[in-house]
N, C-alpha and C positions, 0 to 999 in steps of 0.2 A: 447401642453401646454407650455407657456412661462416659462422662468426661474423664474420670479417673482411669477407667479401663482403656480408653483411647490413648491417654498419655502414657500408660504403661506399655502399650503396643509400640507407640512411636519411639519410646526411649529404650526399648529392648531390641537390640539388633537381630536376635534370632527370630523374634515374633514379626518384626517389620519385614524381614527377608521373606517370610512365608506369605505376607500380604503382597509385597512387590512382585514376587514371581508369578502371581496370578494376572498381572497386567499384560495387555497386548505388547509385543516387542517394540513397536514404534513409541508407545506411551512410556515404556520403561527407558528407552534410549533418549528420547527427546524431552519429554515433559517431567518425569519423575525426578531426574537429576537436578532440575532447576528449583525444586521445592525448597531445599535447604542444603547446607554443607553436609549435614549428617546423612541425608538421602544420597547425595553425590558420593560421599566417602564409602557408604555401604555398597552402592551399586558397582562402583569401580574396584572394590576389594573382595566382594563375595564371589567365591568360585562358582556357586550355583547360578547366580545372576549373570556372571560373565559368560557362562555356558549358554544360558537362555538367550543372550545377545550374540552368540556365535563369535565371541572374542577369544574364548577358551574352549579347548577340545573336550568333548564328552566321550567317556569310554564306551565302546560298543557293548551291547548286550545280546546274548544268544537269542535268536527268534524275534528280535526287534528290528523293524525296517529303518533304513536311513531316512533322515529328515532334511529336506532342502531348506535353506535359509529363507524364511518367509518374507523378510524385509527385502532381501536382494531379488527374490523371485518377483516381487511387486515392482521394484524400482529399476531392475535391469532385466526385463523379460526376454530380450533377444538372446541372452546367454543361457536362459533356462528352457529354450526350445530343444527338445531331444530330437536328433536327426531322424530317429525312427518314426517320428510323427509326421514327417514331411514327405511329400510325393516325389520331389526331386530337388536338386540343388538350386533350382529357381526359387524355391520357398525358403532358402536359408536367409538369415538375418542380413539386411542391407541398410543402406543409408536412411531410407524412409522409416525403417523400424526404429532407428535410434532417435530420429526427430520427434517421435511420439513419447519418448521417455520423460519421466518427471523432471529429470535433470534439465531438459530443454523447455520447460513450461514457462519460465520467467527469468528475468535477469537475476533476481534474488536467488532462485534455485540454482542457476548456473554458477553463481559465485560460491554458494555453499558447497555444492558437489565438487567443484574444481579445487577446493582448498587442499593443500598438501597433507594436512592432518585430518582430512575428512574420515569419519569413522568407517564408512563402507569399505575403504581400502584395506582395513585390518580384519574385516569379517571373514570367517570361514564360510565357504560356499555350501557346505553340507555338514551335518553331524551324523555319526562320528566323522572326524576329519578325514579327508581323502589325501593320501600321500603322493600319489603318482598322477602326473598329467602327461599324456602323449600329444604331441603336436604334429599334425599332418599339413604341410603347406604345399599348395599346387599353383604353379605359375603357368597360365595359359598364354600361348603366343601363336604366331602365324604357322609355325612348323609343328604345332602340337601342344604338348604340356609336359612339364617337369615336376616331379613330386619329391619332396624331402621330408624326412622324419627325424624327430628328436624326442627326448623324454626328459621331463623335469621331475625332480624329487623334492618334496617338502616334508621333512620329518615332523614338523609341528603343524602340518595341515596346509592345504592350498587355500589361499585367500583371494578375495575379489580383485585386489590391486594387481595381482599377477595376470589374471584372466583379462582384465581390462587393458593393461599395458601391452599385452601380446597383440591385441587388435589395434590399439591406437598406434603402436610403433610401426605397423605395416611390415614391409619387406625391403627396407633400404630404398631403392628407386621407386617401388610400387606401393600404392596404398591397398589396404584390404578392400576387396570388392564384395565379399560375402563370407559368412562363417556360420558354423553350427557346431553343436557339441553332442557327444554321446556319453550319457551318464551310466557307466557300466554297473554301478551298484544296484540299479533297478532292472530286473528282468524285462524283456521286451513286452511281455503281457501285463506288467504291473506298473510301468513308469507313469502312465496317465493317472492311475490311482494315487501314486506317490506325489504327483504334482497337484492333486486336488481336482483333476479333470473328470475323475470317475469316482463315484461314491464307494466307500470301503466295502459295503455290503452288496454291491451290484454283482450279479453273476455274469461270468464271461461265457459267451456261446462257444461251443467246440470249434466251430469254423473260425471264429475270431482268434482263438488261441493258436490255431494252426497257422493263420496268416501272420500272427506276431512272431512265431517261431521262425517262419520263413524269412521275415524281415530281418531278424537278428542274424540269421545265417548269411544273408546278403551283405552284411557289414564287412565280412572278410575275416580270415584267420588271424591277421595281425591284431585286430581288436579283441577277438575272442580269447587270445592268449593272456590278456591283462586280467589281474585278479578282479573279479566282478565287484567285490565289496570295497575296493579301495583304489579305483581308477576312473579317470575321465579322459576322453579324447576330444581335442578341439581340431576341427577341420577349417582351414583358411584358404580362400581362393584369391588369386591375384591375376590381373590381366595386363599384359604388355601391349600397349596401344599408343598410337600417336595422338589419340583423342584424349584430352584431359579428363581425369576421373571426376565424377560428380560426388565422390565420397567426401563428406565434410567433417567427419569425426575429428580429424587432426586440427581443424580450424575452429570449430564451434564448441566441442565438448572435450577440450584438452584438460587433463588432470595435472595440476601443478606438482603432484606427488609422483608423476611418471618416472619410472625407472626402467631402463632397457633390460629386457629379459635375455640373458645369455643362453644360447642354445648350442649344444654339442651335436651337430648333425651326423646322422649315420652315413657311412660311406656307401 
């Protein structure tokens, strides 16, 4: 490309937008905005670039699968483990899973992620945006266990800040001991493919499909009632014990932008 042609592209917002949208999300978010004020202004104001960064909702299209936020899936993997992939609740996300996150890799990373205005807090967790989050909290104690349910609605889409704050906030007296999510917009047989764990052109064996259907049925009627294309369920476990919890999320990975998530529990 000649110098004059390059200058034309860089000085024409419509052309520059077509170039920038080809960048990997991390480069678009972190590096491209530092190039110049013009780049920063375009990236923060362009609807298509904001959609690519999951700051702005993308309209759904018939026949097009939902897309998990690739940056969040990479940097917050415990939240992107579908419960249908796990053998039991012993495989749910725990303290040791959080310790391996990028957030905890260095003091510099911890400071960046903990900022109240950190970009990850504003990111949609999936495109098109999901509007409904079901919360299932279970407190285990010596006499058995108690389960409570609530539902959160976000008309502009569920963002990572809410999902993180739910786990960080715990349950008053008790810290979260483990958690997992169910991404209802992905059928049981397809969620691994949607998460990039299975190639799109891989054929599923009949037996595997049947197993996946059985796993989905095991989740229970409460979860099946939710609209598959626009719902997530988060399961959270707490343990009442005289032994101090080893959970360190609230001490080492605290977000300064934390906001208590108000829940209207079902009777």
